[in-house]
C-alpha positions as CSV (number, residue, x, y, z in Angstrom):
1,M,123.5,91.7,124.5
2,K,124.9,91.8,120.9
3,K,121.7,90.2,119.4
4,I,119.6,92.8,121.3
5,L,121.8,95.5,119.9
6,L,121.7,94.1,116.3
7,L,118.0,93.8,116.5
8,G,117.6,97.4,117.5
9,I,119.9,98.7,114.8
10,M,117.9,96.6,112.3
11,L,114.5,98.1,113.4
12,M,116.0,101.6,113.2
13,M,117.2,101.0,109.7
14,S,113.9,99.5,108.7
15,S,112.0,102.6,110.1
16,M,114.3,105.0,108.3
17,A,113.9,103.3,105.0
18,V,110.2,104.0,105.4
19,A,110.9,107.6,106.5
20,D,113.3,108.1,103.3
21,N,110.8,106.6,101.2
22,Q,108.0,108.8,102.6
23,G,106.0,105.9,103.8
24,L,105.9,104.0,100.5
25,I,106.4,100.2,100.3
26,N,107.6,99.0,97.1
27,K,107.6,95.3,96.0
28,K,109.0,93.9,92.7
29,S,106.3,92.1,90.8
30,H,107.0,88.9,88.5
31,H,104.0,89.9,86.4
32,S,102.7,92.6,84.0
33,V,101.0,95.7,85.7
34,K,97.6,94.3,84.6
35,V,98.3,90.8,86.0
36,T,99.6,92.1,89.3
37,L,96.6,94.0,89.8
38,D,94.3,91.3,88.6
39,R,95.9,89.0,91.2
40,L,95.7,91.6,94.0
41,E,92.0,92.4,93.3
42,N,91.1,88.6,93.4
43,A,93.0,88.1,96.5
44,L,91.2,91.2,98.0
45,K,87.9,89.9,96.9
46,E,88.4,86.4,98.4
47,K,89.0,88.1,101.7
48,G,85.8,90.0,101.5
49,I,87.7,93.4,101.0
50,T,85.6,96.0,99.1
51,I,87.2,97.1,95.7
52,V,86.3,100.9,95.3
53,T,87.7,101.5,91.9
54,R,90.4,100.6,89.5
55,W,92.0,103.4,87.5
56,S,94.3,103.2,84.6
57,H,96.6,106.2,84.6
58,D,98.3,105.4,81.2
59,A,94.9,105.0,79.5
60,G,94.0,108.4,80.8
61,A,97.4,109.8,79.6
62,K,96.9,108.1,76.3
63,K,93.6,109.9,75.6
64,I,95.4,113.3,75.6
65,G,98.5,112.2,73.7
66,I,100.9,111.7,76.7
67,P,103.0,108.6,76.6
68,L,103.1,106.8,80.0
69,R,104.2,103.4,80.8
70,P,101.7,101.1,82.2
71,T,100.5,102.6,85.3
72,E,97.3,101.4,87.4
73,L,95.8,102.1,90.7
74,L,93.3,99.9,92.8
75,I,91.5,101.6,95.7
76,F,90.1,99.2,98.3
77,G,89.0,99.1,101.8
78,N,88.0,97.1,104.8
79,P,85.7,99.0,107.2
80,K,86.3,96.5,109.9
81,L,89.9,98.0,110.3
82,G,89.7,101.5,108.6
83,S,86.9,102.5,110.8
84,H,89.0,102.1,113.8
85,M,91.6,104.5,112.4
86,F,88.7,107.2,111.8
87,T,87.5,106.9,115.3
88,S,91.1,107.8,116.4
89,N,91.6,110.5,114.0
90,Q,89.1,111.3,111.1
91,T,91.7,113.0,109.0
92,S,92.9,109.6,108.2
93,G,90.1,109.4,105.8
94,I,92.2,111.4,103.3
95,D,94.5,108.1,103.2
96,L,91.9,105.6,103.4
97,P,90.6,103.5,101.7
98,L,94.0,102.1,100.9
99,K,95.5,102.3,97.4
100,A,97.9,100.1,95.6
101,L,99.7,101.4,92.5
102,A,101.1,98.8,89.9
103,W,103.7,100.5,87.5
104,E,106.3,99.7,85.2
105,D,109.9,101.4,85.5
106,K,112.1,102.5,82.7
107,K,113.7,99.2,82.5
108,G,110.5,97.2,82.2
109,Q,110.4,96.1,85.8
110,V,107.0,96.0,87.5
111,W,106.6,97.3,91.0
112,L,103.5,97.3,93.3
113,T,103.6,100.4,95.7
114,Y,101.4,101.2,98.7
115,N,101.3,103.2,101.7
116,D,102.6,101.8,104.9
117,P,99.9,101.6,107.5
118,K,102.5,102.6,110.3
119,Y,103.1,105.8,108.2
120,I,99.6,106.6,107.9
121,A,99.0,106.4,111.6
122,N,102.1,108.6,112.3
123,R,100.9,111.0,109.6
124,H,97.6,111.5,111.5
125,G,99.0,111.1,114.9
126,I,97.2,107.9,115.6
127,K,99.0,106.3,118.7
128,D,96.0,104.2,120.1
129,R,95.5,101.7,117.3
130,A,98.7,99.8,117.4
131,E,96.8,96.3,117.0
132,I,94.8,97.7,114.1
133,V,98.0,99.0,112.3
134,K,99.6,95.6,112.9
135,K,96.7,93.7,111.3
136,M,96.5,96.0,108.4
137,T,100.4,95.7,107.8
138,G,100.4,91.9,108.1
139,A,97.2,91.7,105.7
140,L,98.7,94.0,103.2
141,N,102.1,92.2,103.3
142,N,100.3,88.9,102.6
143,L,97.8,90.3,100.0
144,T,100.6,92.0,98.0
145,N,103.0,89.0,98.2
146,A,100.2,87.0,96.6
147,A,99.9,89.6,93.9
148,T,103.7,90.0,93.1
149,M,105.0,86.5,93.7
150,A,106.0,84.2,90.8
151,D,103.5,81.3,90.6
152,D,106.0,78.5,91.8
153,K,106.8,80.6,94.9
154,A,103.2,81.3,95.8
155,K,102.5,77.8,96.3
């Protein structure tokens, strides 16, 4: 009984963390912004996931004289999963394809941030795609771990 109660509390706390963080998942990276996104892009391509574009926010800011720490965005998608979200609620297209943001904080730590698929489903009232959300969540976790882990941990 105590184990079930503890598990329930842990699940509630994890969902509160998502809500408190507005559906964002942040992972520390052991690499630079560029290398983190290079690794993510390569992992996505290996899985046959479409890369839509890669955008450097700091390069754009630099062009107009605004200093910005390294900040790059990767937009990518997998129609085999995302299309199921659209058939439940087409407004999910505002959040899909998926995005991952690699950025460096004031202390020099690099982070990889992306939207939690559960948050996207909740935001659009999608209640009939639990299996798709589960697959998206697992795939994103594995792919972003591959991008952020130290090389000795990835093996």
